Backbone bond lengths (Angstrom), bond angles and torsions (degrees), N, CA, C in turn:
res aa  C-N    CA-C-N  psi(-1)  N-CA   C-N-CA  omega(-1)  CA-C   N-CA-C  phi
1 M - - - 1.449 - - 1.528 108.10 -
2 S 1.293 116.29 125.16 1.466 120.31 -177.61 1.524 110.59 -81.82
3 A 1.303 115.87 170.72 1.464 121.67 -179.32 1.519 111.56 -69.79
4 R 1.340 117.69 -24.61 1.463 120.68 -178.31 1.527 112.70 -89.18
5 A 1.317 117.72 -8.54 1.467 120.94 -176.83 1.533 112.29 -57.32
6 P 1.327 119.45 -47.02 1.475 118.16 178.45 1.533 112.37 -62.06
7 E 1.303 118.16 -37.38 1.471 120.73 178.58 1.515 111.36 -65.12
8 V 1.328 116.71 -40.46 1.465 120.93 178.98 1.523 110.06 -64.42
9 R 1.338 116.82 -44.07 1.471 120.04 178.25 1.520 111.36 -62.14
10 L 1.327 117.84 -43.20 1.463 121.15 178.96 1.522 111.09 -63.06
11 T 1.314 117.53 -41.81 1.469 120.80 179.19 1.523 110.39 -63.08
12 R 1.347 116.95 -43.95 1.468 120.97 178.99 1.535 110.71 -62.89
13 T 1.324 116.19 -41.97 1.469 120.34 179.64 1.524 110.98 -65.55
14 R 1.318 117.72 -40.83 1.473 120.42 178.53 1.519 111.08 -62.62
15 R 1.342 116.53 -38.76 1.471 119.51 178.06 1.516 110.68 -64.28
16 L 1.334 117.58 -40.12 1.468 120.62 178.26 1.525 111.39 -64.24
17 L 1.320 117.31 -38.83 1.466 120.76 179.96 1.525 111.92 -69.16
18 D 1.331 116.74 -31.96 1.460 120.75 -179.82 1.518 112.98 -81.74
19 A 1.322 118.33 -13.95 1.471 121.62 -178.51 1.528 109.92 -72.20
20 P 1.340 118.60 149.07 1.462 120.56 177.07 1.529 110.37 -67.53
21 P 1.331 118.17 154.97 1.467 120.70 -178.81 1.527 111.45 -67.08
22 V 1.314 116.04 153.11 1.457 122.55 178.85 1.521 108.73 -72.08
23 K 1.345 117.73 136.51 1.465 120.28 -177.54 1.523 111.85 -72.21
24 H 1.323 117.81 -43.84 1.468 121.77 -178.51 1.515 109.36 -125.83
25 V 1.313 115.33 126.46 1.457 120.77 177.17 1.521 107.22 -102.69
26 P 1.329 118.82 129.00 1.466 120.21 -179.90 1.525 111.22 -58.38
27 G 1.329 115.93 135.90 1.452 120.45 178.54 1.514 113.92 91.89
28 Q 1.330 118.90 -5.67 1.461 121.41 178.15 1.514 109.76 -106.43
29 L 1.304 115.96 142.30 1.447 122.09 179.70 1.524 108.47 -111.57
30 A 1.314 116.62 127.05 1.460 120.49 178.77 1.524 108.47 -79.77
31 V 1.320 116.80 110.96 1.456 122.15 -177.79 1.520 108.46 -127.99
32 E 1.306 116.68 134.65 1.461 121.33 175.17 1.529 108.63 -79.38
33 V 1.315 117.14 123.14 1.460 122.23 -179.36 1.513 108.41 -112.73
34 E 1.327 115.97 128.27 1.466 120.08 178.66 1.526 109.26 -79.39
35 P 1.334 117.67 138.89 1.464 119.54 178.79 1.528 110.44 -67.87
36 P 1.340 117.65 148.70 1.465 119.57 179.29 1.530 110.70 -67.49
37 L 1.308 116.03 150.45 1.461 121.07 178.81 1.523 109.39 -77.49
38 V 1.311 116.02 128.36 1.459 121.39 -179.29 1.523 110.71 -84.31
39 E 1.308 117.51 -20.73 1.464 121.73 -174.95 1.526 113.01 -67.49
40 D 1.344 118.75 -13.72 1.455 121.10 -177.68 1.523 112.99 -75.59
41 A 1.330 118.04 -12.68 1.460 120.89 -178.00 1.534 110.34 -73.34
42 P 1.350 117.31 138.05 1.465 119.37 177.42 1.526 110.33 -69.63
43 P 1.325 118.13 156.21 1.467 120.23 179.77 1.527 110.39 -65.89
44 R 1.322 116.01 149.15 1.463 121.18 178.53 1.523 108.73 -83.98
45 V 1.324 116.45 122.39 1.462 121.91 -178.48 1.525 109.70 -127.53
46 C 1.321 116.96 163.12 1.465 123.29 179.72 1.531 109.82 -62.97
47 Q 1.343 116.29 132.58 1.462 121.61 -177.07 1.527 112.50 -101.68
48 H 1.326 118.52 17.46 1.465 121.79 -177.09 1.525 110.72 -80.63
49 G 1.333 115.88 139.55 1.456 122.02 170.15 1.514 115.28 84.22
50 N 1.345 114.33 174.36 1.456 122.47 175.59 1.513 107.18 -140.72
51 P 1.297 121.29 103.70 1.463 128.32 7.89 1.533 111.35 -71.90
52 R 1.297 115.51 160.25 1.460 122.03 -176.62 1.521 111.16 -61.15
53 C 1.357 115.02 148.26 1.460 121.62 178.31 1.527 109.94 -63.36
54 G 1.350 116.78 -51.27 1.458 121.31 176.04 1.517 115.40 78.32
55 A 1.330 118.32 10.49 1.466 120.89 -178.22 1.529 110.92 -72.94
56 V 1.319 115.26 154.17 1.472 123.70 176.69 1.514 105.83 -132.75
57 P 1.297 125.41 139.58 1.465 129.62 5.16 1.520 111.47 -83.85
58 V 1.329 116.44 161.09 1.461 122.80 -179.58 1.518 110.37 -130.56
59 R 1.348 115.17 164.44 1.473 122.28 174.87 1.523 107.42 -126.61
60 P 1.346 117.13 148.26 1.470 118.80 178.04 1.532 111.63 -80.02
61 Y 1.314 116.67 133.64 1.464 123.75 175.29 1.527 107.00 -130.00
62 P 1.346 118.45 165.13 1.470 119.57 177.87 1.533 112.32 -58.62
63 C 1.319 117.59 -26.75 1.463 120.77 -179.61 1.527 112.41 -88.25
64 G 1.319 118.26 1.25 1.458 122.08 179.23 1.515 111.29 121.73
65 L 1.323 116.23 -175.28 1.467 121.72 178.72 1.523 109.00 -75.70
66 R 1.333 117.16 131.01 1.462 121.12 -178.37 1.525 110.76 -134.30
67 C 1.334 115.79 146.17 1.466 121.86 176.15 1.528 108.34 -86.28
68 E 1.320 116.23 -178.45 1.465 121.29 -178.94 1.526 111.77 -60.49
69 E 1.310 117.03 -40.85 1.463 121.37 -176.57 1.530 112.98 -70.68
70 H 1.338 118.10 -30.78 1.455 121.98 -174.80 1.525 114.39 -109.34
71 Q 1.331 118.44 18.42 1.465 119.08 179.60 1.524 109.98 -68.65
72 P 1.349 117.92 151.52 1.466 120.50 -178.85 1.529 112.09 -59.46
73 A 1.324 116.51 150.19 1.470 121.96 -174.98 1.527 112.70 -62.87
74 R 1.316 118.86 -31.96 1.469 120.81 -178.14 1.521 111.68 -69.00
75 T 1.314 118.73 -17.76 1.463 121.78 -179.32 1.519 110.96 -112.84
76 R 1.328 118.44 20.76 1.465 122.86 -171.92 1.522 115.73 -48.69
77 P 1.289 122.54 -48.88 1.469 118.02 -175.06 1.528 113.61 -77.60
78 Y 1.340 118.20 15.01 1.471 119.63 -176.76 1.515 111.50 -64.75
79 F 1.343 116.69 -51.51 1.455 120.43 176.48 1.526 108.39 -88.13
80 R 1.287 117.15 137.12 1.469 120.40 176.80 1.532 108.30 -129.75
81 A 1.316 115.45 137.65 1.465 120.26 177.96 1.523 108.58 -69.54
82 A 1.288 116.79 136.09 1.463 120.67 -178.81 1.504 111.55 -87.95
């Protein structure tokens, strides 16, 4: 391996990176895919208690989704009454 071999490889790689992308890749099929509907997700409600509190709006915590009244004690001043 000569001293210029790494430079030649780097130059070749830089040229490949600067080239425009290939339009058609063999073995790939161009198919239009519709995005999934987001509206199918159930509403996020408070998961505190049994039966569940069910209040809205909620925030995610490590212990689950919680409303203002049931948020963990370490994060107490997070919600403030306006």
